N, C-alpha and C positions, 0 to 999 in steps of 0.2 A: 089483267093483274088481279091477284086475290086481295080481298078486303082484309082489314086488320083482324076482324073476327075470324075469317076463314084461315088466316095465317096462324092465329093462335091454336085453332083446331088441328091444322096441319102439323104445327110444331109439336103438339102433344102426341099426335099419332106417330110422328117420326121418332120421338124419344121412346115411346112405348115399344115400337117395333125393333129399334136398333140398340136400346139399352144405353144410349149416349146421354149422360146426365148433365154435361156441360152445355148450357143454353147457347152461349156464343158459338161454340163449335157446331152445334146443331143448326143454328141459323145460317152460318157460313156455308154448310153443305147444301142446305135447301136453296140458298140464293144461287149457288153454282149451278143448280138444276132448275132455276127459274121457278122455284116453289112447286115443282112437279113431284108429288109425294112418292109415286111409284118409281120414277127415275132415280130419285135420291136414295131410296131404300135399296134398289138394285145396284146402285153404284157403291154402296157401303157394304152390303151383305150379299156375297155371291152364294148361290144355292148349290149345296152338295149333299146328296142322299137325304133330301128333305130337311136338312139342318142348315140354318143360316149362320155362317162364321163371321163374326164382327171383328174387323181389324182394329177397331177403336176400343170397344168394350173389353176385349180379351176373354169373353165368356161365350160359351156355346149356348145359343138361344134358338128356339124354333121360330121360323119366320114364314109368313104366308107366301105361297107361290102365286104370283099375280097372273101369270100366263102359263099354265101347265102345258099347253099345247106346244108353245115355242121353247119352253125350258124344261124338258123332261129330266127327272132325277135319275142318275146312273144307278143301276142295280148293284148291291154289295156283292163282292166276291167271296167265295167260301173260305179263302185263306186270310181274310181280313182279321186283324187282331182286336178290333173294336166293333161293337154292334150298337146300332141306334134304333130306337123305335121310329118307324116311318111316320112322317107327318102328312096327313091328307091335304091336298091342295085346297086353298081357300081363295075365293075371288074378292073377299072383303077384308079390309084391314081392321083387326080388332083393336080396341082401345088399350087393353092391358094384356100382356103376354103371361101365360102360366109359368109357375116356378119350375125350373129344371133341376134334376138331381143327377149327380155323377156317381157311378158305382165302379169300383175296381174289383173285379171278381177273379179270385185265384183258384185255379184247378190244376193240382199237381205242378207241372212245370210250365203252365201257361197262365197268362194274365189277360183278361178280357175287359174292355171298357164299355160300359153301358150307360147311355144318357137318355132319360125319358122324363115325362112330366110327373109332378107329384100327385096328379089325379089318377095315375095308373095303379095297377095292382101288382102284388108280388108274383102272381102267376104270369103276368106279361114279361117280367124279367126272365123267368124260367123259359118262356117260349123263345125269347131272343137267344138265350144260352143254348137251347136245344139246337138251333140252327148253326150256332158258332162252334159248339163242342161236339155235335153229333151224339148227344146223350139224351135219351127219352126223359121227358119231364117226370114220369112215374118213378124213374130210377135216381132222381136227383134230390139231394138234400141241400138246401141253401142255408148256410149258417153265418153267424157273425152279427146278427141283429142285436142292438143295444137292449131291446126290451124282451129278449128271449125268443123262443120259437114263434113264428107267425104263420097264419094260414095263407093259402094261395089267393084267397079272395080279399085279403087285407089291402086297403087302399094306403098308398105310401104317405099321403098327407096326414093320416091318422097316427103315424108313427113319429111325427115331429122330427124328421131326420135333418142333419146338416147337409150342406151342399155336396160335400165329398164323403164317400162311404167306402168301406172295405168289407168284402164278404168272402166266404169260402164255399166251394162246392164239394160235397162229399158224395161218393158213389159206393156205399158198402156192398151193394148187391152185384157190382161189376168187378171182374178180375183186374188186377193191376196191369197197366199198359206196359208194352215192351219199350225199352229205352235204347237209343242208338247214340253213338258218338264216334269220333275219329279215334284211331289207334293211338295209344300213349307213346310218348317219346322214350328213347333208350334210357334205361336206368343203370348206371354203372356202380352204384353203391347198394349194398344189400339192405340198408336202412331206408332207401327210397322206395317209391311205389311203381308198380306196373299197371297200366290200363289195358285190360284184356277184353277184346270184343269177341263174344261167343255167338255164333249164328246157329240156330236150330233150324236146319233146312226143311224138315218135314212140315213145320207149321209156319215157316217164313217169319221167325221172330229172332230178335237180337237182344243180347243182354250185355250191359256195360258194367263190369265189375272191377274194383280196385283190389290189388293184392300187393303185399309187401314183397321185397326182393327175396325174402327167405321163405315164402310160401311154397309148398310142394304141389305137384300135379294132383296128388290125392286130395288135397284141400280144395282145389279147383273143382274136382268132380263132385265132392260132397256138397259144395255150394250150389252147383248146377242141379244136383238131386233135390236140394231144398226148393229151388225155383220151379223145376219141371216135373218133379215126382218120378223121374226116370231113375231106377236104381243104378248104382255105379257099375255093376257088372253087366248092365244092358246098354251102356253108353259106348258108342263108336266115335272116335275122334279122327279128324284130319287137320293138317295144317301146322302141326307142331314142328319146330325146327329139328333138323336131324340130330343135333346134339345141344345140350344146354351148357354153355361155357360162360366164361367171364364176359365175353363179347357178344353174347346172344341178345337179340332185341325182341320185344313183344310184338306180336303180329296177329292177324286175323286167324282164328282157328274155327273149325266147323265141327258140329256134333250131330250125329243122327242116332236115333234110338233103334235098338235091335231087340224087339220083343221076343224073337226066337233064339236069342243068343244064349242057349243053355250052357254051352261050354265056354263062353267068353268070360274071362276073369280079368282082374286088374293087373295085367302083365304089361311089359314094355310095349309102347306104341311108337312106331316110327323113330326108334332109337332113343326115346325119352322115357325114363323110368318114373313110376308114380312118386317115388321118394325124392326125385331130383328137384332142385329149386331153380328159380329163374336166373340166378347168378352163377352158381357152381354146385357141386355135389353136396347133398345134405349132410354127409358125414363130416364136412369141413366147417359147418357153422350151425348156429341156432338163431331163431328169430329173436330180435331185440325185445326186451321186456317192456310192457307198458308202464310198470311201476316197480321201483326197486324193492327188493326183499328186505324185511326188517328195517324199514326207514324209521329214523328216530323222530322225525317230524312229519305229521300228516300233510301239512301245507307243502313241504318240499316234495313229497310223494305225488301230490296233485299237480304240482308244476311240471314234473316229468311226464305224468300221465297226459296232461293237456298238450305238451309239446309233441309227444309220440303220436297222440291221436290226430293232431293237425298234420303231422308228417305222413301218416297213412291215408287219411280220408279227406284231407283238404282243410281249408280255413273256415268253411261254412259248417259250423257245428255248434251245439249248445255251449253257452258260456258256463264252464264248470267253476263252481265256487272253490276258491283256493283257501284252504283252512281245514280245521278239524270238523268232525261231524257235530260236536257240541257248538262250535261257532256257527255252523250252518243253521242249527236249530235257533240260535239266538237271532240270526238275521231273518229267518222266516217266521218264527212264532212269537218271540218275546219282544214284540214291539206293539205300538198302538194297533187296535183292531183294524183300522182303515189301511194300515200299511202291511198287514200280514199277507203271506203268500203260502202256496203249497210247496212242499219239499219233494223233489223228484230225485231218487237215488238210482243212478245207473250202475249196474253190477256187470263188469266186463269179464269175459273168459276167452282167452286166445285159442283154447283147444276145442271150442264149440264150432260146429259147421255152420251155425246160424249167425255167428258174430259178424263176419265180413259183410254179408248181405244186409243185416240189420243196421250196421253203422253207416254203410255207404248209401243205401237206398232209402232208409227210413229216418234214422236219427239225424242225418245230415240234410234231410229234405228242407227246403226253405220255409215251408209252411210250419213244419214241426219246430224248427229252430226259432222262428218268430214267435210262435205261441208259447213256447217254453220261456223265452226271455221276458215276455210280458207278464206271465202269470206264475212262474215257478222260480224257486231257487234250486239249481241243479247241482248235485254233488255226485261224485263218481268214485268207484273203487275197483281195483283189479283183483279177481279171485283166482287167477291162474296159479300163483304160488301158494303152497300150503300155509306158509307163515302168514301171508296177507289174508288168506281165507279165514284162518283161525282168529286173526286179529279183528276182522269185521264181525265174525260171529260173536265175539266177546262184546263188541260195541252194540250189536243187535240185541243181545240178552239184556244189556243194561238199559237201553232206550225203548225197546219194543216188547220185551218179554220173551220167555222161552218158546212160546208157540210160533212166533214169527221166525225166530232163529232156527227152530226145528224144521219149519217149512223150507227155508233156504238151504239148510243142511241136507235135506232129502232130495233137492233138485238134482237131476242128472246133468252131466256136462252138456249134452246136446240140447237141453232146455234153456241154456243160457244163450244170450245175455238176458238179464232181468231188469225190469223198470219198476221200482217201488214208489208209489204215490202216498206221501205221508201228510196227514193233516194234524196240526197241533190242537189239543184240547186242554181244558182246565186241569183235569186230573192226570191224563196220560196222552201219549202220541198215538194216533190211530192210523193203521195202514189201510188206506181206502182201496187200493188196487195193487195187484202184482201182475205185471204185463210180461209175458214171456217173449222170446225172440221170434217165434214163428207167427208173425202178424204182418199186416199190411199198413201202408201209410194212412189209409182212410180209417181202418179200425183203430190204429194208434191214436189218431186225432180224435175220433169219437170217444175213446175211453178217457183221454185227457180232458175233453170237454165235459164228459159226464162227471168226472171228479171235480171239475171247476164248478159245476152246478151245485153239487153237494157242499163244496167249500163256501160258495157264495151265500147259500142259505144260512149256513152256520155263521159266516162272517157278519151278515146283517144282524143276527141275534146278538153276537158279541158286541157289535157296534152300539146296538140299542142298550145292552146292559152296561157297556162302558160309559156311554153318555149319561145314563141314569145314575151310575155310580159317581161319575165326575160331578153331576149336578148336586147329588147329596153331599159329596165332599166339599163342593163350593159353598153350599149352605152352611155346612158344619164349620168350614173355615171362616165364613163371614160371622157366624155366631161366636166362634172362639175369639175372633178378632174384636168383635164388639164387647165381649166379656172382658178380654184383656184390656181394652181401652177403658172400660168402666172401672176395672181394678186399678189401672194406672191413675185415673182421675180421682178415685177414692183415696188411693195412697198419697197422691199429691196434695189433696185437700187435707188429709190427716197430717201429713208432714208439715204443711203450712200452718195448720192449727197448733201443732206441737211447737213449731218454731215461734209462733206468736205467744203461746203460753210461756215458753222458756224465756222469751224477751221480756215479757211482763214480769215474770218472776225475777229476772236479773235486775230490771229497773226497780222493782219493789225492794230487792235486797240492797241495791245502791241507796235508794231513798231512806231505807231504815238505817243503814250504816251512817248516812249523812246526818240523819236526825239524831241518832245516838251520839255521833261525834259532836254535833251542835249542842246537844243536851249536856254532854260532858264538859264542853267548853263553858257553857252557861253556868253550870254548877261550880266549875272551877273559879270563874270570875266572881260569882256571887259570894263564894267563900273567901275570896281574896279582898273583897271590899272592906274598907275600914268601917267601924261602927258609926251609925248615924248620930251626930252630935245632938245634944238636947237644945231646946230653945234658949234656956238660960245658960249660956256658956260664956266662959271668960274670953274666949277667942271669938273674933267676928265669924258670923255664920251666914251662909248664902242659901236662900230657899229657892229651889228650882221646881217649876211646874211644867211637865213635858206632855204634850198631846200626841197620842199615837194615831196612825192612819185610820183606825176604826172609830176614833172619836173619844176614846177613853183618855184619862189623864194619869200620869205618873208623877208623884210628888215625893220629894226627899230633901233633907237638909244636908249641906256639905260645909265644911270649913272653908272660909274664903281663901285659905292658904293651900287647899287641896289642888292637885294638878287636874288639868282638864281631862287627862286620860282616865281619872277615876269616874268622871261623868260618863265617858264612853263605855267603860266597863260596866257601869250600872245599867245603862241602856241595853247593852249586849246581854246582860244577865236576865233581862226581861224579855229576851227573844228578838232583839233588834240589833244585830251586829253592825258595827259601824262601817264594814266593807260593803254592806247591802243597803244601808239606810243613811240618809243625810239628816243632820241635826241643825235646824234652822232657827234663827231668831227673827222676831217680827219688826221691831223698831230699834235701830235700822235692820233691814233684812240682811242677815249674814249667814253664811254656811259655816257653822261652828266646826264641822269635821275637817275643814280646810286649814284651821288654825293649828298652831304648835301645841301638841298634847302635853308637853312638859311645862307649859305656862300655868300659872295659878288662875283660879276663877276670878280673883281680884284683878289680875293683869288683863284678862280678856273681857273685863267689865260685865261679869255675870254676878254682880253683887249690888245690893244686898239680896235682891230677888229678881227672877226673870222667868218669863213664860216662853218656852220653846216648843217646837213641833217636829215630828218625824216625817220624813218623806222618802219613799223607796227610790233608790238610784235606778236610772234607766239602764 
């Protein structure tokens, strides 16, 4: 039995090799194998092609081959769709496994999965792809790196890649591959498509082309001329149906070149005329239009264009922007710098011999569709009709200037379709590239990526300028807000001071009015007082001595028959109204203001003399 220390080391090695993070689960598996590390790992991770597949971790990790003699790794087959970097057998268990990276590599119509360690180089990926795709490393361009182009000697760890990555393989120096497919089904409607399989016997190549039901034999030959460079008059065909009727089906047809066919012309072959269509005679119909003529609304025209494009070439196509060209500009350019995209304008022309091949083989390629959807706003227009052509040239003059409009105006029909790559700038919209229809998928992808590199560099500058401008605007907004708050505070302080001054003024006015009123009352009372009697008077005289709150004394003689109210009026005339002050006597202490003012001084016993004092009422 292993000791506790040994078990801890075995547990750590087991988790490192299998990727099982749950300690209870790892201990259970080790106990089932009596703590035999090799047996436990072999029970969890079966060896396949040098890669150990963990049924618990769910992640592909490299594992040591403990007995390479007894467990040889099967050799990978050439038809395998995924390639792995072979792992050399090891007789020792490492404590920590290297980080593995998954790459999904797309090449034309194939996807190859590559799994290797982050200590490997980019060149090792190319070597694996060379075995899988049968493409020399020297002819291979590996694109899609987040950091731009990299060297073959670059170590993957230095790129700081995520676990899952997507790359493209471009082969601009190699000719496009032949494509093969099963024959298309019967198309009973002229608006539906025919799938035509064309076999070039001399070079043993096949071409799979889509044609609408209204296409003529002459259009087929012109498309084949574009693919093979064999002039129409040198093409010999076999396999056409004896007649093209409403019930005719698409089938395999064969074409051989006749380099000596000096007298061969585009005459009827096997009962089929070059002008005949797949459904019925060409004199009875015309091909349905991609876009209505003189459409009132550009959005409605684009809706019909998208529907017709899908009908002819399938649902795998770029997502065309539905709306006016101005609206497409707004979507692509007039947003924040981080959200801007390039604008791709596809100009369609039904009468060009390149249109069918360009749409079906290039524009609808999965890699092109994916790249356009991620990085471009794609807008389309049909120039087949003269009215639509004139309408677009007017838009072109307005948005790009007369030079670009003249360039499009001088393009010949057979040079269409065109792909315009537009980048928005501060002052004007710049046409980065004009891609004609006679191109390949790889060349189209490379030109799109080249435009993206220019756009990305410009976008980074715009983002920097926008961030700096926003920072300046934020500082200005903060300063303006601080200034506004300061003005608000000053205004509030000023208004408070003005309110305080106004209140003081109001109170002062009230005080003055009250004083004036009191003074008027005092003067009135003073004037209404009877004259002070003399000491030697025939009538009895009462002498009153009144002490004020300040300690002063008021003295006056009154007739004993005078009413008490006259005393009150006298005191009030001296500034002590009886409603504010009490008039008190000392012995006995009485509140004289509580007595009846109509009684005489004699009646209230303020005779012959009395000392009183004033006291403010509470």
